[in-house]
SEKOL-800217 format. One line per 10 residues: their letters; for each residue x, y, z of C-alpha. Coordinates in nm, 3 decimals. Example, Ala and Ser with C-alpha at 12.3 -4.5 7.8 and 13.67 -1.06 7.14 Angstrom:
2
as = 1.230,-0.450,0.780  1.367,-0.106,0.714
end
This chain:
190
mkkvlnislg = 3.365,-11.629,11.387  3.579,-11.715,11.678  3.767,-11.478,11.931  4.140,-11.512,11.927  4.370,-11.423,12.213  4.742,-11.356,12.221  4.913,-11.543,12.522  5.263,-11.608,12.647  5.330,-11.971,12.725  5.663,-12.107,12.805
srsfaieeda = 5.826,-11.769,12.708  5.673,-11.788,12.362  5.383,-11.600,12.213  5.090,-11.774,12.064  4.764,-11.676,11.902  4.492,-11.908,12.061  4.114,-11.935,12.020  3.916,-11.841,12.316  3.763,-12.200,12.364  4.103,-12.346,12.345
ykrlseylgh = 4.248,-12.089,12.597  3.963,-12.190,12.835  4.053,-12.551,12.805  4.417,-12.477,12.853  4.354,-12.265,13.151  4.134,-12.543,13.316  4.410,-12.805,13.245  4.687,-12.579,13.400  4.453,-12.499,13.690  4.380,-12.861,13.752
frarlaasat = 4.739,-12.953,13.729  4.833,-12.662,13.966  4.562,-12.784,14.225  4.717,-13.142,14.216  5.055,-13.022,14.259  4.959,-12.814,14.545  4.772,-13.122,14.694  5.097,-13.318,14.682  5.287,-13.043,14.860  5.594,-13.033,14.655
genaevmedl = 5.820,-12.735,14.729  5.911,-12.670,14.348  5.550,-12.623,14.215  5.645,-12.304,14.037  5.946,-12.474,13.869  5.718,-12.767,13.771  5.460,-12.544,13.623  5.729,-12.361,13.428  5.864,-12.683,13.288  5.508,-12.795,13.187
etriselflq = 5.427,-12.468,13.006  5.764,-12.493,12.839  5.679,-12.844,12.722  5.332,-12.751,12.603  5.473,-12.452,12.407  5.715,-12.702,12.251  5.449,-12.926,12.147  5.244,-12.637,12.006  5.554,-12.526,11.801  5.597,-12.878,11.652
eigdesrvvn = 5.247,-12.878,11.537  5.198,-12.526,11.401  5.572,-12.447,11.346  5.687,-12.081,11.347  5.397,-11.979,11.125  5.145,-11.746,11.267  4.868,-12.010,11.273  4.626,-12.000,11.560  4.614,-12.271,11.831  4.276,-12.441,11.816
ialvervtgq = 4.080,-12.654,12.060  4.176,-12.986,11.878  4.546,-12.901,11.923  4.508,-12.825,12.293  4.300,-13.156,12.341  4.580,-13.352,12.158  4.849,-13.189,12.360  4.687,-13.229,12.695  4.589,-13.589,12.602  4.944,-13.660,12.522
lgmpdggpen = 5.091,-13.499,12.866  4.809,-13.629,13.089  4.784,-13.536,13.453  5.054,-13.570,13.716  4.893,-13.881,13.880  4.712,-14.019,13.554  4.390,-13.941,13.732  4.044,-13.951,13.587  4.068,-13.597,13.439  4.219,-13.760,13.126
pkaaesante = 4.197,-14.143,13.089  4.454,-14.140,12.804  4.714,-14.028,13.053  4.744,-14.376,13.207  4.812,-14.518,12.863  5.066,-14.252,12.755  5.235,-14.142,13.068  5.462,-14.412,13.199  5.804,-14.411,13.360  5.947,-14.691,13.154
pdanirkkiy = 6.180,-14.607,12.871  6.023,-14.597,12.526  6.180,-14.721,12.206  6.108,-14.388,12.042  6.258,-14.163,12.310  6.619,-14.107,12.283  6.829,-14.059,12.607  7.036,-13.748,12.626  7.354,-13.740,12.847  7.342,-13.526,13.161
rdydnkriag = 7.538,-13.541,13.486  7.301,-13.693,13.740  7.339,-13.451,14.041  7.083,-13.627,14.267  7.322,-13.937,14.280  7.652,-13.752,14.262  7.966,-13.839,14.460  8.179,-13.549,14.317  8.015,-13.391,14.020  7.760,-13.664,13.885
vcaglaiyld = 7.973,-13.761,13.602  7.975,-14.139,13.675  7.606,-14.154,13.778  7.513,-13.971,13.444  7.731,-14.190,13.238  7.593,-14.505,13.414  7.228,-14.392,13.332  7.313,-14.315,12.976  7.493,-14.649,12.916  7.249,-14.869,13.132
idvvlarvlm = 7.515,-15.000,13.358  7.537,-14.988,13.746  7.668,-14.679,13.887  7.918,-14.868,14.105  8.077,-15.014,13.796  8.106,-14.676,13.630  8.274,-14.537,13.937  8.512,-14.835,13.964  8.595,-14.807,13.588  8.665,-14.423,13.638
lvallagtag = 8.883,-14.499,13.948  9.087,-14.762,13.739  9.129,-14.502,13.468  9.236,-14.242,13.728  9.490,-14.476,13.876  9.618,-14.585,13.530  9.759,-14.237,13.462  9.670,-13.884,13.431  9.441,-13.951,13.126  9.164,-14.077,13.379
fwlyvicwia = 9.193,-13.749,13.546  9.166,-13.542,13.234  8.890,-13.756,13.098  8.676,-13.688,13.412  8.750,-13.317,13.410  8.652,-13.288,13.038  8.325,-13.478,13.111  8.264,-13.259,13.412  8.296,-12.949,13.187  8.130,-13.085,12.874
ipkavtptqk = 7.833,-13.283,13.009  7.548,-13.046,13.130  7.393,-13.101,13.470  7.034,-13.230,13.477  6.851,-12.971,13.686  6.495,-12.951,13.558  6.249,-13.244,13.573  6.238,-13.225,13.194  6.612,-13.286,13.165  6.585,-13.585,13.414
cemhgvpvta = 6.317,-13.734,13.195  6.543,-13.697,12.892  6.830,-13.833,13.090  6.638,-14.148,13.178  6.480,-14.186,12.832  6.116,-14.155,12.953  5.845,-13.933,12.788  5.812,-13.584,12.899  5.461,-13.615,13.027  5.297,-13.420,13.309
eniaayskkk = 5.315,-13.726,13.527  5.680,-13.780,13.479  5.757,-13.416,13.519  5.588,-13.425,13.851  5.759,-13.741,13.950  6.097,-13.619,13.880  6.043,-13.286,14.056  5.985,-13.488,14.376  6.311,-13.666,14.345  6.519,-13.385,14.460
end
């Protein structure tokens, strides 16, 4: 018989076996220590994004049922996410955590606020369409000079396209897997 704990992870409640809880706590503690060593200013935000991603992966596996998270699921999820530097803690991290777009990962459209000139619309569209940001800006300028339709197109995109704020959203915008290494990498790009 195993002891089961109720925890909150990424604003969701989970029932988790005690040994799985210890492994998850070790993983999060190790991740937190590596972030502190890298001296990023947004450690709390990165940890929150990581916990949210872990809870999403748990929900994908167990669904909304009241099944218990076991050690095998924790090992699978932490192996999938890896460590922020792909270090020796988890050798699978170097294989699974890369920053190159994956064929299975779909890009989502966001405004790229890190490379913005006005609102990040052109930069976000350039990333989504895999074109140079200068070309996107020139095309938008031509549309603007051609008539008022270009202005309204830009305003509508500004309102309709969400801003990529969190590292998870930045990973989705670039079409890279949401792994611990990529979350840490995009949290540094502010």
